[in-house]
C-alpha positions in Angstrom: 109.8 190.6 89.4 113.0 189.7 87.6 115.5 187.8 89.4 118.3 189.3 87.3 117.7 192.9 88.2 120.4 194.0 90.6 122.0 197.2 91.3 125.1 198.1 93.3 127.0 201.2 94.6 129.9 201.7 96.8 127.8 201.2 100.0 124.7 199.5 98.9 123.6 196.4 96.9 120.3 194.9 95.9 119.3 191.3 95.1 115.9 190.1 93.9 114.3 186.7 93.6 110.8 185.6 92.6 108.7 182.9 94.1 107.4 179.4 92.9 104.7 176.9 93.1 104.7 173.2 92.7 102.3 172.0 89.9 102.4 168.3 90.9 104.7 165.8 92.7 104.6 167.2 96.3 105.8 164.8 99.0 106.6 162.1 96.4 109.5 164.2 95.2 111.1 163.8 98.7 111.2 160.1 98.2 112.7 159.8 94.7 109.7 160.6 92.5 109.8 163.5 90.0 108.0 166.8 90.4 107.1 169.8 88.2 107.5 173.3 89.6 106.6 176.6 88.2 108.4 179.9 88.7 105.9 182.4 90.1 107.0 186.0 89.3 103.8 187.7 90.7 105.4 187.8 94.2 108.9 187.8 95.3 111.7 189.4 97.6 114.0 192.3 97.5 117.0 192.5 99.8 119.1 195.7 100.2 122.5 195.7 101.8 123.6 199.1 103.3 126.9 200.0 104.9 126.1 201.3 108.4 128.9 201.3 111.2 128.1 199.0 114.1 126.7 195.4 114.4 125.2 193.5 111.6 121.5 194.3 111.7 118.6 192.3 110.1 115.7 194.5 109.2 112.6 192.6 108.2 108.8 192.6 108.9 109.3 189.9 111.6 112.4 191.1 113.3 114.7 194.1 113.6 118.0 193.8 115.4 121.4 192.2 115.5 121.8 189.2 113.3 123.2 187.1 116.1 120.1 187.7 118.2 117.5 186.7 115.6 114.5 184.6 116.8 114.3 180.8 116.1 112.0 181.3 113.3 114.6 183.2 111.3 117.6 181.1 112.4 117.9 179.6 109.0 118.2 183.0 107.3 120.6 184.2 109.8 122.8 181.2 109.3 122.6 181.6 105.6 123.6 185.3 106.0 126.6 184.5 108.3 127.8 181.6 106.2 127.7 183.7 103.0 129.5 186.5 104.7 132.1 184.1 105.8 132.3 182.6 102.3 132.8 186.0 100.9 135.4 186.9 103.6 133.3 189.9 104.7 133.1 190.6 108.5 129.6 190.2 110.0 129.5 193.9 110.9 128.7 197.3 109.6 125.8 196.1 107.6 122.2 196.6 107.6 120.4 193.9 105.7 116.7 194.9 104.7 114.4 192.2 103.5 111.2 193.3 101.8 109.1 190.2 100.8 105.7 189.9 99.2 105.9 186.0 99.5 103.7 184.9 102.4 105.6 182.5 104.6 104.1 179.1 105.4 102.1 178.9 102.3 104.2 176.4 100.2 105.2 179.1 97.8 109.0 179.0 98.6 109.2 181.9 101.0 112.4 180.7 102.8 114.1 179.9 99.6 113.2 183.2 97.9 114.5 185.1 100.9 117.7 183.1 100.9 118.3 183.6 97.2 117.6 187.3 97.4 120.0 187.7 100.5 122.7 185.8 98.8 122.6 187.8 95.5 122.7 191.1 97.5 125.7 189.9 99.4 127.5 188.9 96.4 126.7 192.2 94.8 127.8 194.0 97.9 131.2 192.1 97.5 131.2 192.8 93.8 131.4 189.2 92.9 129.6 187.1 90.4 127.4 184.4 92.0 127.6 181.0 90.2 124.5 178.9 90.1 126.4 176.2 92.1 127.3 178.7 94.8 123.8 180.0 95.0 122.2 176.6 95.5 124.8 175.5 98.0 124.3 178.6 100.3 120.6 178.8 99.9 120.4 175.1 101.1 121.5 176.3 104.5 118.3 178.1 105.1 116.2 175.4 103.2 117.6 172.7 105.5 116.6 174.6 108.6 113.0 175.4 107.3 112.3 172.0 105.8 114.5 169.4 107.6 115.4 167.4 104.5 114.6 169.6 101.4 114.4 168.2 98.0 116.0 171.3 96.6 113.1 172.0 94.2 112.4 175.4 95.6 115.7 177.0 95.1 116.1 175.5 91.7 112.8 176.8 90.5 113.3 180.2 92.0 116.4 180.6 90.0 114.7 179.4 86.9 112.6 181.2 84.2 110.7 178.3 82.9 108.9 175.3 84.4 111.2 172.6 85.6 111.3 168.8 85.8 113.0 167.8 89.1 114.2 164.4 90.3 116.8 163.9 93.0 120.1 162.9 91.6 119.1 163.6 88.0 119.8 166.7 85.8 117.3 169.3 85.8 115.1 169.5 82.7 113.2 172.5 81.3 109.7 171.8 80.3 108.4 173.2 76.9 104.9 174.4 77.4 103.0 174.3 74.2 100.0 176.6 75.1 99.2 179.4 77.5 97.8 178.1 80.7 95.7 180.1 83.2 96.2 179.2 86.8 95.1 180.6 90.1 97.0 180.5 93.3 94.6 180.8 96.3 95.8 181.2 99.9 93.6 179.3 102.4 94.5 181.8 105.1 96.0 178.9 107.2 99.8 178.5 107.7 101.3 175.3 106.5 104.2 173.4 108.3 106.0 171.8 105.4 108.6 170.2 107.8 106.0 168.5 109.7 104.0 167.4 106.7 107.1 165.9 105.2 107.8 164.1 108.4 104.3 162.7 108.7 104.5 161.1 105.2 107.9 159.6 106.1 106.4 158.2 109.2 103.5 156.8 107.2 106.0 155.2 104.8 107.7 153.4 107.7 104.4 152.1 109.2 102.9 151.0 105.9 105.7 150.8 103.4 104.0 148.9 100.6 100.8 150.9 100.6 102.4 154.3 100.9 104.9 153.5 98.3 102.2 152.6 95.9 100.7 156.1 96.6 104.0 157.8 96.0 104.6 155.9 92.9 101.1 156.8 91.7 102.0 160.5 92.1 105.1 160.0 90.2 103.1 158.3 87.3 100.7 161.4 87.3 103.6 163.7 87.2 105.0 162.1 84.0 101.5 162.3 82.5 101.3 165.9 83.5 104.5 166.6 81.7 103.1 165.0 78.6 100.0 167.2 78.9 102.1 170.4 79.1 104.3 169.4 76.2 101.3 168.4 74.0 98.9 171.3 74.7 96.3 169.2 76.5 95.0 171.3 79.3 91.9 169.1 80.0 94.1 166.0 80.6 96.4 168.2 82.7 93.5 169.1 84.8 92.5 165.5 85.3 96.0 164.7 86.5 95.9 167.5 89.1 92.6 166.2 90.4 94.0 162.6 90.5 97.2 163.8 92.4 95.0 165.6 95.0 93.3 162.2 95.7 96.6 160.7 96.6 97.6 163.7 98.7 94.3 163.4 100.6 95.1 159.7 101.3 98.5 160.7 102.5 96.9 163.0 105.1 98.4 166.3 104.0 95.2 168.0 102.8 93.0 169.5 105.4 89.4 170.5 105.5 89.9 174.1 104.5 92.1 173.2 101.4 89.5 170.5 100.4 86.7 173.0 100.7 88.5 175.5 98.4 89.5 172.7 95.9 85.8 171.5 95.7 84.5 175.0 95.1 87.0 175.8 92.4 86.0 172.5 90.6 82.4 173.3 91.0 82.9 176.6 89.4 84.5 175.2 86.2 88.2 174.6 87.1 89.7 171.9 84.9 91.7 170.7 87.8 92.5 171.9 91.4 94.8 170.6 94.2 97.0 171.7 97.0 100.4 173.1 96.3 103.4 172.6 98.6 103.4 170.9 101.8 99.7 170.9 102.7 97.7 171.1 105.9 97.3 174.8 105.3 99.0 177.0 102.6 97.6 177.4 99.1 95.8 175.5 96.3 96.2 175.8 92.7 93.3 175.7 90.1 93.7 175.3 86.3 91.1 177.8 84.6 89.5 177.2 81.3 90.8 180.4 79.6 91.7 184.0 80.6 88.1 185.3 81.2 87.3 182.2 83.4 90.5 182.7 85.2 89.4 186.2 86.4 85.9 185.2 87.2 87.1 182.3 89.2 89.6 184.5 91.0 86.7 186.8 92.2 84.5 183.8 93.2 87.4 182.3 95.3 87.9 185.5 97.1 84.1 185.8 97.8 84.2 182.2 99.0 86.9 183.0 101.5 90.2 182.6 100.1 92.6 185.0 101.8 94.5 186.0 98.7 94.1 184.9 95.1 96.7 185.4 92.3 95.6 184.8 88.7 98.6 183.7 86.8 99.2 182.9 83.1 101.9 180.3 82.3 103.1 181.4 78.8 103.9 178.8 76.2 107.6 178.5 75.7 108.0 175.7 73.3 
């Protein structure tokens, strides 16, 4: 799904955004360490704006009705819509905003950011205005702050990118040149994750045992640097080892639950070069690095049989 595809007419406009997954660096990135995130075009969001006289209506799979009456779970998106309309000097009326998303929420795949980016793009198209990257990030942060409390910003940046990104707070974004095709699987545990709570739990741990937890966060940062080298030097076996090591640290931080651990162990037993949780943890998804294309398809089938709720085989194409 291409994020650049948009169409407009006198009374309708469309905005599209893809998803993302974090390769390595979860939780540590919130505390100043780097992370690597991958655009994930297999799932995404399409938002269509239509002129319909009357109050502004939100039409989604979770809620249909006036924007000002959205439930608490959608308050971040509602605020993002109303603030974007205000920014564009468009009255919050005479609109139906239809959101169609294939990104499952609560899985660490950037659902809230994907919806926000799609909505913002559609509203800018409706206003027949170009949306700069800075405007997109600023407005999407409204929904992200509501969803995650203190977001790193990595979700929105990756969703608006076409190549893997290296992210560090208060540093320029780097694009990573991948030197070989890599075959991943993203597998849904079937359990919802609460990123906001997971992020807070690690923050609380850091306050209780600052030296020990900081060492763990620093170790994840070191592994992220090594994973970047592996991507840039076409060393998939070394990359797999880094993913496995990062998972150990995430387990120590208490953000990997029994369901995730079970899927991760199974993926490794079935030949994955590396496997770990992706996103906030305590529910959500795992990622696994397969040996090659054939192995990726075989492992996807086995993970489904083993109980994964959904599995998406994904090839990260070399770009350098």
